[in-house]
C-alpha positions in Angstrom: 42.6 158.5 93.9 44.1 155.6 96.0 42.7 152.3 97.5 42.6 154.2 101.0 40.7 157.2 99.7 38.4 155.0 97.5 37.7 152.3 99.6 38.6 152.9 103.4 38.2 156.5 104.1 34.4 156.9 103.2 33.8 154.1 106.0 36.2 155.9 108.4 34.5 159.3 107.7 30.9 157.8 108.2 31.9 156.5 111.4 33.6 159.6 112.8 30.9 162.0 111.3 28.2 159.7 112.8 29.3 160.1 116.2 26.7 161.2 118.8 28.1 164.9 119.5 28.0 165.4 115.6 24.8 163.9 114.8 23.2 166.2 117.5 24.5 169.2 115.8 22.9 167.8 112.6 19.7 167.7 114.2 20.0 171.3 115.2 19.8 172.7 111.5 18.9 170.1 109.1 15.0 170.1 109.9 15.1 173.8 109.0 15.9 173.2 105.5 12.8 173.6 102.8 12.0 173.7 99.2 14.4 172.6 96.7 17.7 171.9 98.9 21.3 171.6 97.8 23.5 169.7 100.2 27.4 170.4 99.8 29.3 167.4 100.7 26.4 165.0 101.2 28.9 162.3 102.0 27.3 158.8 102.9 23.8 160.6 103.5 23.9 161.1 107.6 22.0 164.1 107.2 19.1 162.3 105.1 17.0 161.0 108.2 16.7 164.6 109.7 15.2 166.4 106.8 11.4 167.2 107.3 9.7 165.7 104.5 6.8 168.1 104.8 9.1 170.9 104.1 11.5 169.3 101.4 10.3 168.8 97.7 13.7 167.8 96.5 17.2 167.4 97.6 20.5 167.6 95.7 23.5 166.2 96.9 26.8 167.1 95.8 29.9 164.9 96.7 33.2 163.9 94.8 33.3 160.4 96.4 31.7 157.8 94.3 31.9 155.1 97.4 30.2 157.8 99.7 27.4 158.0 96.9 26.8 154.1 97.1 26.7 154.3 101.1 24.2 157.5 100.9 22.0 155.8 98.2 20.9 153.3 100.8 19.7 156.1 103.1 18.2 157.9 100.1 15.8 155.0 99.5 14.2 155.6 102.8 13.3 159.1 102.6 10.0 160.6 101.1 11.2 163.1 98.9 13.3 163.0 95.6 17.3 162.8 96.0 19.6 163.4 93.2 23.4 163.1 93.5 25.9 165.0 91.6 29.5 163.8 91.7 31.6 166.9 91.5 33.9 168.9 94.0 32.3 171.4 96.0 34.0 174.5 94.1 31.7 173.4 90.9 27.7 173.5 91.0 26.4 172.6 87.9 23.2 174.3 88.9 21.4 177.5 87.3 21.6 180.8 89.2 19.0 181.2 91.9 17.7 177.7 91.7 17.7 176.3 95.3 16.0 177.6 98.5 18.1 176.1 100.8 21.7 175.1 101.0 22.7 172.8 103.8 26.8 172.3 104.6 27.8 170.3 107.4 31.6 169.4 108.3 32.4 169.7 104.7 33.9 173.3 104.4 36.9 171.8 106.2 37.7 169.5 103.2 37.1 171.8 100.2 40.3 172.9 98.8 39.0 176.4 97.9 36.2 177.0 100.4 35.7 180.9 99.1 35.1 179.8 95.6 32.6 177.0 96.8 30.8 179.4 98.9 30.7 182.1 95.8 29.2 179.1 93.9 26.7 178.3 96.6 25.7 182.2 96.7 25.1 182.1 92.9 22.7 179.2 93.1 20.8 180.5 96.0 17.5 182.3 95.7 17.5 185.9 96.9 15.2 184.8 99.7 17.1 181.4 100.7 19.3 180.4 103.3 22.5 178.8 104.1 22.5 176.2 106.8 25.6 175.3 108.1 27.5 173.2 111.0 31.2 172.8 110.9 34.2 172.4 113.1 37.0 175.1 113.0 39.3 177.4 114.6 39.0 177.5 118.2 38.8 180.7 120.1 41.6 179.9 122.8 45.1 180.4 121.5 46.6 177.3 122.9 44.0 175.2 121.1 44.8 177.0 118.2 48.5 176.4 118.5 47.8 172.6 118.4 45.3 172.8 115.5 48.1 174.6 113.5 50.7 172.1 114.6 48.5 168.9 113.7 46.8 170.6 110.5 49.0 169.0 107.7 49.2 165.6 109.3 45.4 165.5 110.1 44.6 166.7 106.8 46.6 163.9 104.9 45.0 161.4 107.3 41.3 162.5 107.2 40.7 163.3 103.4 41.8 166.7 103.3 40.0 168.0 106.5 41.5 171.0 108.0 41.3 171.8 111.8 41.8 175.5 111.7 39.6 177.1 109.2 37.6 180.3 110.4 34.2 179.5 109.5 32.5 182.8 110.0 35.2 184.6 108.1 35.0 182.1 105.2 31.4 182.8 104.9 31.6 186.5 105.0 34.4 186.1 102.1 32.1 183.8 100.1 29.5 186.4 100.2 27.0 185.7 103.1 25.5 187.6 105.7 25.2 185.3 109.0 21.9 185.6 110.7 22.4 183.3 113.5 25.8 181.9 114.7 26.6 179.6 117.8 29.7 177.8 118.7 31.2 175.5 121.4 33.4 172.7 122.1 31.7 169.6 121.4 31.7 167.3 124.5 33.4 163.9 123.9 35.6 165.0 121.2 39.2 166.3 121.2 39.3 170.2 121.6 41.8 170.5 118.7 39.1 169.1 116.5 35.8 169.6 118.3 35.1 173.6 118.2 31.8 173.6 116.4 30.0 176.5 114.5 26.6 176.4 113.6 23.8 178.6 112.4 22.2 180.2 109.4 23.3 182.8 106.7 21.8 184.7 103.7 22.6 186.8 100.7 23.0 190.5 101.3 20.0 192.5 100.6 21.6 194.1 97.5 22.5 191.0 95.9 
C-alpha cells in the first residue's frame, strides 16, 4: 500500500462519504441496528453517531485501513457502547457462525474485490433471525447513465480506492445468500448521476437457512 492509499485516500473518502446526501442515507438505516452489530467497512466511523445506544450492546467494525481505524477511534470514544476494530478485508470475517444480530454495510460493497464471497461470509456469521442493513451506490436504471458508469469505472476505481460505479447491489445481495425485505432507490441530490444512484433497505437469511 503506497503513501496515497495509506495517508491521503482515507481523508478523501472521509470527506466524500461525509457529504450531506450520503449522511442522510446513513441516518435512514443505521438507527435500526440492534444487539451485537458487525459493520463491514467501518472506515472512519461516519456511522457511529447514528447508532441507537439503547439498542446496540456491542459494535464490531471491520476495515482493512489502519489510518481509517485511527480516525474511527476518535468517534468511537464518544459512543456509549463497546466498539471493537478488526483489520481484515471484507471477504474475511473472523467471527463464529451465527454470532451477530445485525450487519451494517454502507458504501462499502463497491470497494470489496469479491463482494459475493464477502456477503456469504456475512450470511455465515448472522444469526437466523438477524438482519442486514445496507445503503450503497451502484448501477443506475437508466441506460445512458450506465454507459457512463461502465466507461468511467476503471479510472474511478483507481482513483477512489477500488470503488466501483456499476455494481448491481440487489443482484449481489441475492448471490450472497440474502433475501431482500425492503429496498428503496433514487439518485442522490447534489451528486453526479454516474456516482449517485443509491440503494438502501434491509435483507435477511432465507427461512430454510
